[in-house]
C-alpha positions in Angstrom: -9.2 -59.5 -2.1 -12.0 -61.9 -4.0 -14.1 -61.2 -7.1 -17.7 -60.8 -6.6 -20.6 -61.6 -8.6 -21.2 -58.9 -11.5 -23.9 -56.8 -10.5 -26.3 -54.7 -12.9 -25.8 -50.5 -13.1 -29.1 -50.0 -11.5 -28.5 -52.4 -8.5 -25.0 -50.6 -8.0 -26.8 -47.2 -8.0 -29.5 -48.5 -5.7 -26.6 -49.5 -3.4 -25.2 -45.9 -3.4 -28.8 -44.4 -2.5 -29.2 -46.8 0.4 -25.7 -45.4 1.5 -24.1 -48.9 1.4 -21.3 -47.5 -0.8 -19.3 -44.8 0.2 -15.9 -43.1 -0.6 -13.0 -42.6 1.5 -11.1 -39.5 2.4 -8.6 -40.9 0.2 -10.6 -40.3 -3.0 -9.9 -37.4 -5.1 -12.9 -35.1 -6.1 -15.2 -35.6 -8.8 -13.1 -34.7 -12.3 -14.7 -36.2 -15.2 -16.4 -33.8 -17.8 -19.7 -33.9 -19.7 -18.1 -35.5 -22.4 -16.3 -38.1 -20.3 -19.8 -39.3 -19.2 -21.6 -39.5 -22.2 -18.8 -41.9 -23.8 -18.8 -44.4 -20.4 -22.9 -44.4 -21.2 -22.3 -44.9 -25.0 -19.9 -47.7 -24.3 -22.4 -49.4 -21.9 -25.2 -48.9 -24.4 -23.0 -50.8 -26.9 -22.1 -53.8 -24.4 -18.5 -52.7 -24.0 -16.6 -53.4 -21.0 -15.7 -50.3 -18.7 -13.2 -52.2 -16.4 -13.6 -53.5 -13.3 -14.1 -52.0 -9.7 -12.5 -52.2 -6.2 -14.2 -51.9 -3.1 -13.1 -52.4 0.5 -15.3 -54.1 3.0 -14.9 -51.9 6.1 -15.5 -53.3 9.2 -17.5 -51.0 12.2 -14.1 -51.2 14.6 -12.1 -50.0 11.3 -14.9 -47.5 9.8 -15.0 -45.2 13.0 -11.3 -44.5 12.5 -11.8 -42.8 9.1 -14.0 -40.3 7.3 -16.0 -41.1 3.9 -17.9 -39.3 1.7 -21.3 -39.9 -0.4 -21.3 -39.8 -4.0 -22.5 -36.5 -5.8 -25.6 -36.3 -7.6 -26.1 -32.9 -8.5 -23.0 -31.4 -9.9 -22.8 -27.6 -10.0 -19.1 -26.3 -10.8 -19.5 -23.3 -8.6 -22.3 -24.0 -6.0 -21.9 -27.7 -5.4 -18.6 -29.4 -6.9 -17.9 -31.4 -3.8 -19.3 -34.7 -2.0 -20.9 -34.2 1.3 -19.2 -36.0 4.2 -21.2 -39.4 5.2 -22.1 -40.5 8.6 -21.1 -44.0 9.4 -23.4 -45.1 12.6 -21.2 -46.6 15.5 -21.1 -50.3 15.3 -21.8 -50.1 11.7 -19.6 -50.8 8.9 -19.5 -49.5 5.3 -18.1 -50.5 1.6 -15.8 -48.2 0.5 -15.0 -47.5 -3.2 -11.3 -47.5 -3.9 -11.3 -47.6 -7.8 -14.0 -46.6 -9.9 -15.2 -43.5 -8.0 -15.1 -41.2 -11.4 -17.5 -43.9 -13.3 -19.8 -44.4 -10.3 -20.3 -40.6 -9.8 -20.7 -40.4 -13.8 -23.4 -43.0 -13.9 -24.9 -41.3 -10.5 -25.2 -37.8 -12.3 -26.3 -39.5 -15.9 -29.1 -41.7 -14.4 -30.0 -39.5 -11.0 -28.7 -36.0 -11.1 -27.7 -33.1 -13.3 -24.8 -31.6 -14.3 -23.9 -27.8 -14.3 -20.4 -26.2 -15.5 -19.8 -22.8 -16.4 -20.8 -21.2 -19.6 -17.4 -20.0 -21.8 -16.8 -16.5 -21.4 -19.3 -16.3 -19.0 -18.5 -14.4 -15.4 -18.4 -16.7 -12.4 -20.6 -15.0 -10.2 -23.1 -14.4 -13.0 -26.5 -16.0 -12.4 -26.8 -17.6 -15.5 -23.4 -18.6 -16.0 -24.1 -22.3 -14.8 -27.2 -23.9 -16.6 -28.1 -27.0 -14.8 -28.5 -29.7 -17.4 -29.3 -33.7 -17.4 -28.4 -36.4 -19.6 -30.7 -37.0 -22.4 -30.6 -39.6 -25.5 -32.1 -38.8 -28.7 -34.4 -41.6 -29.9 -34.5 -40.3 -33.5 -31.0 -38.5 -34.8 -27.2 -40.2 -35.1 -24.4 -38.1 -33.3 -23.3 -34.7 -35.0 -19.7 -35.0 -34.2 -18.2 -38.2 -35.6 -15.0 -37.4 -34.0 -16.2 -38.7 -30.7 -17.0 -42.0 -31.9 -20.2 -42.2 -30.2 -23.0 -44.3 -31.8 -25.7 -42.8 -29.7 -26.7 -39.2 -29.5 -26.1 -38.6 -25.9 -26.1 -35.0 -24.6 -26.5 -32.9 -21.5 -29.4 -30.6 -22.0 -31.5 -28.1 -20.4 -35.2 -29.3 -19.8 -36.0 -26.5 -21.8 -33.4 -27.6 -24.5 -35.0 -30.9 -24.6 -38.5 -30.1 -24.8 -40.2 -30.5 -28.1 -41.1 -27.4 -29.9 -44.3 -27.3 -31.4 -45.3 -29.8 -33.8 -41.6 -31.3 -33.7 -41.1 -35.0 -32.5 -40.6 -35.2 -28.9 -37.1 -36.9 -29.5 -35.3 -36.6 -26.2 -35.7 -39.0 -23.4 -33.9 -38.3 -20.2 -31.9 -41.2 -19.6 -32.7 -41.4 -16.0 -36.3 -41.7 -16.9 -35.4 -45.4 -17.9 -35.4 -46.3 -14.1 -39.6 -45.8 -14.3 -40.2 -48.0 -17.1 -42.1 -50.9 -15.8 -40.5 -53.4 -18.2 -38.6 -53.3 -21.7 -41.4 -54.4 -24.0 -45.0 -52.8 -23.7 -43.6 -49.8 -21.7 -41.1 -48.9 -24.2 -43.8 -49.1 -27.0 -46.3 -47.0 -25.4 -43.3 -44.5 -24.3 -42.5 -44.0 -28.1 -45.7 -44.2 -29.5 -46.7 -41.5 -26.7 -43.9 -39.1 -28.3 -45.3 -39.5 -31.7 -42.1 -40.1 -33.6 -42.3 -41.2 -36.8 -39.3 -43.5 -37.1 -40.8 -46.1 -34.5 -38.4 -48.8 -35.2 -35.3 -46.7 -34.8 -36.6 -44.9 -31.5 -37.8 -48.3 -29.8 -34.2 -49.8 -30.7 -32.2 -47.0 -29.1 -34.5 -47.1 -25.5 -34.3 -50.7 -25.3 -30.5 -50.6 -25.7 -30.5 -47.9 -23.2 -33.0 -50.3 -20.9 -30.7 -53.4 -21.3 -27.4 -51.2 -20.4 -28.8 -50.0 -17.3 -31.2 -52.7 -15.9 -30.2 -56.2 -17.9 -27.0 -56.3 -18.4 -24.5 -56.9 -15.5 -21.3 -55.2 -16.6 -20.4 -54.1 -13.2 -17.5 -56.4 -12.1 -15.7 -56.0 -9.0 -13.3 -57.4 -6.3 -13.4 -56.7 -2.8 -10.7 -56.1 -0.3 -11.3 -57.1 3.1 -7.8 -56.5 4.8 -8.6 -53.8 7.7 -4.9 -52.8 7.7 -5.2 -49.4 6.5 -1.8 -48.9 5.3 -2.1 -52.0 3.2 -5.2 -50.6 1.6 -3.5 -47.3 1.2 -0.9 -49.1 -1.0 -3.4 -50.8 -3.1 -5.0 -47.5 -3.8 -2.2 -45.9 -4.7 -1.1 -48.5 -7.1 -4.5 -48.8 -8.7 -5.1 -45.1 -9.5 -1.7 -45.1 -10.8 -3.3 -45.4 -14.4 -5.9 -43.8 -16.2 -6.8 -40.2 -14.5 -4.0 -40.5 -12.1 -4.6 -39.5 -8.7 -2.6 -36.1 -8.3 -0.2 -35.7 -5.4 -2.4 -33.0 -4.0 -5.4 -34.9 -4.0 -3.2 -37.9 -1.9 -2.2 -35.2 0.5 -5.5 -33.6 1.0 -6.6 -37.1 1.7 -4.0 -38.2 4.2 -4.2 -34.7 5.9 -8.2 -35.5 6.4 -7.2 -38.7 8.1 -4.3 -37.4 9.9 -5.4 -33.8 11.2 -6.7 -34.1 14.9 -8.6 -31.3 15.6 -9.9 -30.0 11.9 -11.3 -31.6 8.7 -8.8 -31.0 6.2 -11.0 -31.2 3.3 -13.6 -29.3 4.6 -11.2 -26.9 5.5 -9.2 -26.5 2.2 -12.7 -26.7 0.4 -13.8 -23.5 2.5 -10.8 -21.9 1.7 -10.8 -22.2 -1.8 -14.1 -20.8 -2.0 -13.5 -17.9 0.2 -10.3 -16.8 -1.8 -12.3 -17.0 -5.1 -15.4 -15.5 -4.7 -15.9 -14.0 -1.1 -15.3 -10.2 -0.4 -15.8 -8.9 -4.3 -13.1 -11.0 -5.3 -13.2 -12.9 -8.6 -10.7 -15.8 -8.7 -10.5 -19.4 -9.8 -7.7 -20.3 -7.5 -7.7 -24.4 -6.9 -6.8 -26.4 -3.9 -3.5 -27.4 -5.2 -2.2 -23.5 -4.6 -3.9 -24.0 -1.3 -2.1 -27.2 -0.2 1.4 -26.1 -1.8 1.2 -22.7 0.1 0.1 -24.5 3.3 3.6 -26.6 3.0 5.5 -23.4 2.1 3.9 -21.8 5.6 4.4 -25.1 7.5 8.1 -24.8 6.6 8.3 -28.6 5.3 9.5 -29.5 2.0 6.7 -28.2 -0.3 7.1 -30.7 -3.1 4.0 -33.0 -3.9 5.9 -36.3 -3.1 4.3 -39.2 -1.1 7.4 -39.1 1.2 6.5 -35.8 2.5 3.0 -37.0 3.6 4.2 -37.9 6.8 2.2 -37.7 9.9 4.6 -35.0 11.7 4.5 -32.8 8.6 0.6 -32.6 8.4 0.7 -32.0 12.0 2.8 -28.7 11.5 0.2 -27.8 8.4 -3.0 -28.3 10.8 -1.0 -26.3 13.8 -0.3 -23.5 11.2 -3.7 -23.8 9.7 -5.0 -20.3 11.0 -1.7 -18.6 9.6 -1.9 -20.1 6.6 -5.9 -19.0 5.9 -5.1 -15.6 7.1 -2.1 -15.3 4.5 -3.8 -16.8 1.7 -7.1 -14.5 2.3 -4.7 -11.1 2.5 -2.6 -12.2 -0.6 -5.8 -12.8 -2.4 -7.2 -9.4 -1.2 -3.8 -7.9 -2.3 -4.0 -9.1 -5.8 -7.6 -8.1 -6.0 -6.5 -4.4 -5.0 -3.5 -4.6 -7.6 -6.2 -5.2 -10.5 -6.1 -9.1 -10.9 -9.0 -11.3 -11.4 -9.7 -14.6 -12.9 -9.2 -13.4 -16.3 -5.7 -11.5 -16.1 -3.9 -13.3 -13.6 -2.1 -15.4 -15.7 0.0 -17.5 -13.1 -2.0 -18.8 -9.9 1.4 -19.8 -8.2 2.4 -16.2 -7.6 0.5 -16.0 -4.6 2.3 -18.6 -2.9 5.3 -16.2 -2.1 3.1 -13.1 -1.3 1.3 -15.4 1.1 4.1 -16.5 2.6 5.8 -13.0 2.9 2.8 -11.7 4.6 2.9 -14.7 7.1 6.5 -14.0 8.2 6.0 -10.3 8.8 2.9 -10.8 10.6 0.9 -9.0 8.8 -2.4 -8.4 9.8 -5.6 -6.5 8.0 -4.2 -3.0 8.5 -1.4 -4.0 6.1 -3.7 -3.9 3.0 -4.5 -0.3 3.2 -2.2 1.6 5.9 0.0 4.7 4.7 2.9 2.9 6.7 3.3 0.2 4.3 1.9 1.9 1.1 5.7 1.6 -0.2 6.1 -1.8 0.6 3.1 -2.8 -1.0 4.0 -0.8 -4.3 7.6 -2.7 -4.3 5.6 -6.0 -3.8 3.0 -5.1 -6.4 6.0 -3.9 -9.0 7.7 -7.5 -8.5 4.4 -9.4 -9.0 3.7 -7.3 -12.0 6.8 -8.0 -13.8 6.9 -11.7 -12.9 3.6 -12.1 -14.8 5.2 -10.0 -17.8 8.1 -11.9 -18.1 7.6 -15.2 -20.0 8.3 -18.8 -18.3 8.7 -17.7 -14.5 6.0 -19.7 -13.0 6.1 -22.5 -15.4 8.7 -25.3 -15.5 10.7 -25.6 -12.2 8.4 -24.2 -10.1 9.1 -25.8 -6.9 13.0 -25.0 -7.3 11.9 -21.8 -7.9 9.7 -21.5 -4.7 12.1 -22.9 -2.3 14.8 -20.7 -3.2 12.5 -17.7 -2.8 10.9 -18.9 0.6 14.9 -19.3 1.8 15.4 -16.0 0.9 12.1 -14.3 2.5 13.0 -16.7 5.7 16.8 -15.0 5.9 15.1 -11.6 5.5 15.7 -9.3 8.7 13.8 -6.1 7.6 10.8 -5.2 7.4 10.6 -5.0 3.9 10.0 -7.2 0.6 13.5 -8.0 0.1 13.0 -7.5 -3.6 16.8 -7.4 -4.7 17.7 -10.5 -3.1 14.6 -12.4 -4.5 15.6 -11.7 -7.5 19.4 -12.5 -7.0 17.7 -16.1 -6.2 15.6 -15.9 -9.2 18.2 -15.3 -11.8 20.3 -18.2 -10.3 17.9 -20.6 -11.2 17.4 -19.1 -14.7 14.4 -16.9 -13.8 15.9 -13.5 -14.3 13.4 -10.5 -14.3 15.9 -8.8 -16.7 14.5 -7.4 -19.9 16.4 -7.0 -22.8 15.1 -4.4 -25.8 13.7 -7.4 -28.2 11.4 -8.4 -25.2 10.2 -5.0 -25.0 9.6 -4.7 -28.6 7.4 -7.9 -28.0 5.3 -6.5 -25.6 4.6 -3.6 -27.7 2.8 -6.1 -29.8 0.6 -7.4 -27.1 -3.4 -7.6 -28.2 -6.5 -6.2 -26.3 -7.6 -8.8 -23.6 -4.4 -11.0 -24.1 -2.9 -12.6 -21.0 -0.2 -10.2 -20.1 -1.9 -6.9 -21.4 -3.3 -5.6 -18.0 0.1 -6.3 -16.3 2.0 -4.4 -18.7 -0.7 -1.6 -18.8 -0.4 -1.4 -15.1 3.4 -1.0 -15.1 3.1 1.9 -17.8 0.8 3.9 -15.6 1.2 2.8 -12.1 -0.8 5.9 -10.5 -4.1 4.2 -10.9 -6.0 2.7 -7.8 -6.6 -0.5 -9.5 -8.6 -1.8 -6.3 -11.3 0.2 -8.5 -13.0 -1.3 -11.3 -10.5 -0.6 -14.7 -11.1 -1.8 -17.7 -8.8 -2.3 -20.7 -9.9 0.5 -23.1 -9.4 1.0 -26.9 -8.5 4.9 -27.1 -9.6 5.0 -30.6 -12.9 3.1 -30.8 -12.5 -0.3 -32.4 -16.2 0.3 -33.4 -14.5 2.8 -35.9 -12.3 0.8 -37.5 -14.5 -1.0 -40.1 -13.9 -0.8 -43.8 -17.0 0.9 -44.5 -16.2 3.6 -41.7 -12.8 4.0 -42.5 -13.6 4.3 -46.0 -16.3 7.2 -45.0 -13.9 9.3 -43.1 -11.5 9.2 -46.2 -8.8 6.7 -45.1 -7.5 5.4 -48.2 -7.8 1.8 -49.2 -4.3 1.0 -49.1 -4.1 2.1 -45.6 -7.2 0.4 -44.0 -5.5 -3.1 -43.4 -2.5 -1.0 -41.4 -5.6 0.8 -39.4 -7.3 -2.3 -38.5 -3.9 -4.4 -38.0 -3.3 -1.5 -34.9 -6.4 -0.8 -33.6 -6.1 -3.6 -30.9 -2.6 -3.3 -30.1 -1.1 -1.8 -26.8 -0.1 1.7 -28.0 -4.1 2.2 -28.7 -4.7 0.7 -25.2 -5.1 2.3 -21.9 -6.7 1.5 -18.6 -10.1 3.3 -17.9 -12.4 3.1 -15.2 -15.2 1.2 -15.5 -17.8 4.4 -15.7 -15.5 6.5 -17.5 -15.4 3.5 -20.3 -18.9 3.2 -20.5 -19.6 6.9 -20.8 -16.6 6.9 -23.6 -18.1 4.1 -25.7 -17.3 5.1 -29.6 -16.3 9.0 -28.9 -13.3 9.9 -30.6 -10.5 10.2 -27.7 -9.9 14.3 -28.4 -13.5 14.7 -28.4 -14.0 12.7 -24.9 -11.0 14.3 -23.1 -12.5 17.6 -23.9 -15.7 16.7 -22.4 -14.4 14.4 -19.3 -11.7 17.1 -18.3 -13.1 20.9 -19.2 -10.6 22.0 -16.9 -7.3 22.8 -18.9 -5.2 21.9 -16.1 -6.9 18.4 -15.3 -6.8 17.7 -19.0 -3.1 18.4 -19.6 -2.5 16.2 -16.5 -4.5 13.3 -18.0 -2.9 13.7 -21.5 0.6 13.4 -19.8 -0.1 10.5 -17.4 -1.7 8.6 -20.4 0.9 9.5 -23.3 -1.6 11.0 -25.2 0.3 13.7 -26.6 -0.7 15.3 -30.1 -4.0 13.6 -29.8 -5.4 13.9 -33.4 -9.1 15.2 -33.7 -10.0 12.6 -36.4 -9.0 9.4 -37.5 -7.0 10.6 -40.6 -4.0 11.1 -38.0 -4.2 8.0 -35.9 -1.4 6.1 -37.7 0.9 9.0 -37.0 -0.5 9.1 -33.5 0.3 5.4 -32.9 3.8 5.6 -34.0 4.5 8.2 -31.7 2.8 6.9 -28.5 4.6 3.5 -29.4 7.9 4.9 -29.0 6.7 6.7 -25.8 5.2 3.6 -24.5 8.6 1.7 -25.3 10.9 4.5 -23.2 8.5 3.9 -20.3 8.7 0.4 -20.4 12.6 0.6 -20.6 12.7 2.6 -17.6 10.1 0.6 -15.6 11.4 -2.8 -16.8 15.3 -1.9 -16.4 15.9 -3.4 -20.1 19.2 -4.2 -21.0 20.7 -4.8 -24.4 20.7 -8.4 -25.3 24.1 -10.1 -25.6 26.0 -10.1 -28.9 25.9 -13.4 -30.5 29.3 -15.1 -30.3 31.0 -16.8 -33.3 30.0 -20.2 -31.9 26.5 -19.4 -32.2 
C-alpha cells in the first residue's frame, strides 16, 4: 500500500466519468443526505481537509472474479437510489474505491448530478413527492441556519427555485457550472457581471472560492492497495470502514453474497425484491434491504444474526438456493399485511413481516392462501397475533434476534396446518415479550390520538368485521372541523367546557374506521345526520350503530362529552375482551 500524488476534485471526478474508478460490490449503497453533501462542499471551499481515500489497483486477472458498480450521479430516493453495475472488459483491470465512496458520490452528485428525496408527509407513489434538485451556491447572502456551522450558503434547489424573480438579483449559481468556467479571473468577473449582482466583490470572492476548491486545490489524498489477495483486501476494507458512517452487517452480507452467489446477483435480486414488496400490486410500504436479508437468513435456516462469522460461503449458498422461496414468502407476507389494512404509515414495526414470511414458507402457502375460504380462520388468527404484537409496546425493539430465533424454533416444530399462536406467545413470554395486557395498558390505549402510531391497529382490533384490504380511513365520529372555539361557542357550548371538547376530539373514543368513499362523503356532517342518510334502512342503521359502539348518538354537540365517556367505557370493555387484559400484579413490600 503506497501513498499517491494528491489530485483535485475535478481530476477525481473526471476519472470517475471515464470509468477509471469503480466501486467493488462490498461497498454499501449511497447513504448520505443533502446536509452531509453541503457540509462536505463547504469544508472544501474553506480549505479544510476532508480525509484520505483508499483505492485498490485491481489487476485484469482479479477483476474478472468480482462485481463492480459505477458511481451514482442522479440520486432519486424512489426511482434511482442505487448505482448501476459496471462492465470491466475482459483483459482489463480497474481501480476500486475501498474507502471514500460516500464522499466521492456526494461530490459527483454536487457537481454533475441531482438529488431527489421524498418531501415530508408526501405519499411514496405521488408524482410530485420527489422534486429533482441540484446543488447551488448563494453568491450574495450568508447561510440562514447558524447551527449547521456553514460559511457558505449551499443548498439543493429545483431549477425553478433557483431562478431569479423579475427584478431580483440572480444570486444562485449552480455548483456544477464551475466546471464550465474558462478560468478563475475574467470568466468569474463576467459571470458575476452578467447576473446583475450589486455586491460584486462578495459574489466574485465566493465564486472564486468554489473554483479553487474544485479545480485548483488538490485535497484528494489517497493510498493505493496493490495486493490481489481478496481476503486481505476484505480485511482492510472492514477495518477502514469501522469508523464514521459504519458499514452495517447487512451491507457486508449483501456485498459478500454478491461475490459468493453462483447463479444470481445478490445485490440486484435484493434491490428488485425490496422495490416489489414496497410498491407493486398496490402495496405502499417502506421495508429495507435489512428486513429482506434477515428474512432470507431465517428461511434458509441459518443463524439469522448479522455477524461476520455467519457470512460463510456455505450459508450464502443456502440463501441463494432458497431465494425463490424467500421471494415468494415475502411477497405473500407483504400482501397479507396489505389485506390487514397496513401500509407505510401505520405499520409501526417492519420486523413483523419476518415470522409471517417464515410461517408461509413452512406451510408452503401459495397465492391461494391469501384469499381462500379454507384458510380464512388461519388468516384471522395470524392477523390478530400481528395486530396485538404491534399494539403492545416493546415487542419488536431490543432483543429482536433472540425473539425471532424463538419464534422460528416454535414454527419449525409446529406439526399442524395452523398458525400455533399459543405456542408462539408462550415462547415470546419466556424472552420477556409477553402479549398479555394489564388494565393500566388498556387505559393508556384509550388515550391514543388520531393518526397515532398504534391507533389503526387498535381500531382494527375493536372492529374486526371490516374488510381492511379495501381503503379505510381513521375518521372522527364528530368532525374535528366543528371543534374550533368559535364554532363551539356558536352552538352554545359553555366556555369552561370548550377545552374539554377540544382535548377529546382527537382521542380514540371519537374515532372509527370508515371506508374511504364514505369518509369523503361524510366530511363535516354530524354523525347522527350522516348515519340517517347513509343507512336509510332501520335494520342496517341499527347494525352499523351496534358494530361501531355508537349507541345513544346525540343529535348535536351538546351531548358530545356524555357520548364520549359512554363510548370510552364500551371501548374499554371491548379491548379487555379482545386483548385478554389481566389485573396488574399488586406491588410488594419491597417495591
